[in-house]
Structures are given as structure tokens and as C-alpha cells.
C-alpha positions in Angstrom: 61.7 46.7 238.2 58.6 48.7 239.2 58.4 50.4 235.4 58.7 46.7 233.9 55.7 45.2 236.1 53.9 48.7 235.4 54.4 48.4 231.7 53.5 44.6 231.8 50.1 45.3 233.6 49.3 47.9 231.3 49.9 45.7 228.0 47.5 43.0 230.1 44.6 45.2 230.6 45.2 46.7 227.0 45.0 42.8 225.8 41.8 42.1 227.6 40.1 45.3 226.7 40.4 44.4 223.4 39.4 41.1 223.8 36.5 42.1 225.8 35.2 44.6 223.0 35.8 41.4 220.6 33.7 39.1 222.5 31.1 42.0 222.9 31.1 42.5 219.1 31.4 39.3 217.5 30.1 36.9 220.7 31.1 33.8 221.4 30.6 32.0 218.4 32.4 34.2 215.9 35.5 35.4 218.5 38.6 34.1 216.4 37.5 35.5 213.3 36.4 38.7 214.6 39.4 39.0 216.8 41.6 38.6 213.4 39.2 41.1 211.8 39.8 44.1 214.7 43.4 43.2 214.9 44.0 43.9 211.1 42.2 47.4 211.9 44.1 48.2 214.7 47.1 47.0 213.4 46.2 49.1 209.7 45.6 51.9 212.4 48.7 52.2 214.0 50.9 51.6 210.8 49.5 54.9 209.1 49.7 56.4 212.8 53.2 55.8 212.6 54.2 56.7 209.0 52.4 60.0 209.7 54.3 60.6 212.4 57.5 59.6 210.6 56.6 61.6 207.8 56.1 64.9 209.8 59.7 64.1 211.9 61.3 63.6 208.9 59.9 66.8 206.8 60.6 69.0 210.1 64.5 67.4 210.1 64.6 68.1 206.3 63.5 72.1 206.9 65.7 72.3 210.1 68.7 71.0 207.8 67.6 73.1 204.9 67.7 76.1 207.3 71.1 75.1 208.7 72.7 74.9 204.8 71.4 78.3 204.3 72.9 80.0 207.5 76.2 78.2 207.0 76.9 76.7 203.7 76.7 73.0 205.6 77.8 70.5 204.9 80.6 71.2 202.7 81.2 74.6 204.5 82.6 78.1 202.9 85.7 77.6 200.6 88.8 78.0 202.5 90.8 78.7 200.0 92.1 82.3 198.5 90.7 83.4 195.6 93.0 83.5 192.6 
């Protein structure tokens, strides 16, 4: 339960920090438009960052699979039939 409470407080802190930054940059007269613009920027940044991380993990995984295939002939494995 303490972990859930900690995550809640961190999320609340991030949200109010974001609101403060938007309020500081755009003021009260343009807060909603500024909030939408900055949220769009943050969302784009997070999506690019996660795509980059997922791409790197996928490449690393593919390299490990290729290495494993070279070593033991995976996924089919070596042939067990006797020649002839």
C-alpha cells in the first residue's frame, strides 16, 4: 500500500509541476492552449523515446537470437537422421 501511495504522490508532483511550468510560460489568459501544446510536446517526446528504446531492445534480442542460431542451429536444431 505504501508503494501505491508513493506512486500517487510522484504522479501528483509531476502533474502539478507540469501545470506550474505551463502557467509560468503561458499565463492565466492562455493556460488551456498552452497546456494542450505542452502536453502534445511531452507526448511526442515520450513516444519517440519509447520507440527508440524498443527498437534497441528488439535489435539486441535479434542479435542474441542470431548468435544462438549460429551456435546450435536453433530453432530446428541439428538433423537427427542418419545419412543415406
